[in-house]
N, C-alpha and C positions, 0 to 999 in steps of 0.2 A: 297728739294723743291718738291711740288706736280706736278703732270702731267699737261700738257697744258689743257687737257679736264677737270680735276678737277678744275683748276683755272677758266676756261671758265664758268663752271656751278656755281661756287661760285660767280663770278661776276654777272651772270644773276640773281641769287637769291637775291643778295644784291641790285642790281639796281631796282628790282621790290619791294622788301620789304622796303628799306630805302629811295629810291629816287622816288618811284612812277611810275616807267616805266611800260608800258603796255606789259605784257609778250607775248601777241599774236602778237605784231608788233616788238618786240625786237629780232633782230638777231645779228650775229657776226659783221656785217658791219654797223649797225645802227649808224648814227652820233649822239653821245650823247649830244654834245653842240648844233648842228643845230636843233635837235628835242626838245630841252629844258629839256631833262632828267636831265642833270646837268648844273650848271652855274659856274661862276668864284668863288663863295663862297663855293659851295658844292664839288668842285673838290678836295679840301684839305681833305675832309672826304673820298673821293674815294681813294686818294693817301695813306692815313693812312690805309685804308682797304687793299690795294695792298701790302703795306709794311708789314703788319701783316701776310699776306699769303705767301710772298716770303722770309721773314726773313731778309730783308736788307732795308736800307734807300734808298729812291729815291732822287738823287741829285736835288736841286731846278732847275738847268738848264735843266733838263730832263722832267720837268712838262710842256709839250707842247701838242698842238693839234695832232701833229704827233704821239705822244706816248699814248694819253689818249682819243681820240675821238671815239673809238669804242671798243667793247670787243676784236675783233681780234687784234687791235693795242696794247691794254693793255697786252694781253697775249704774243704777240711777244716781246714787250719791256721788260716785266718782265722776260721772259726766257733769253733774251739777257743780261740783267743786272745780273741775277743770274749766268749765264755762265761766264761773264766777271769777276765776283767776285771770281770764282773758279780758274781762271788762275792767276799764279803768276805775 
């Protein structure tokens, strides 16, 4: 799995390029839903992007605001998920 910083940068690039986020106002704690960067339909595209970067599926129950409402939350969740998959 890539480093947290690599994932953070990849997310920032994807959010700007694919979802139209304003790079100048997008930081690690920007609320992606509350600012309208993503909505309930585009969240699945974001989840698929994260899955492709971390190399594992995100369980449906984990697709929540707590895990996907900011770059910081996504990075923390993705690394916790990847770490959990490594442990037997």
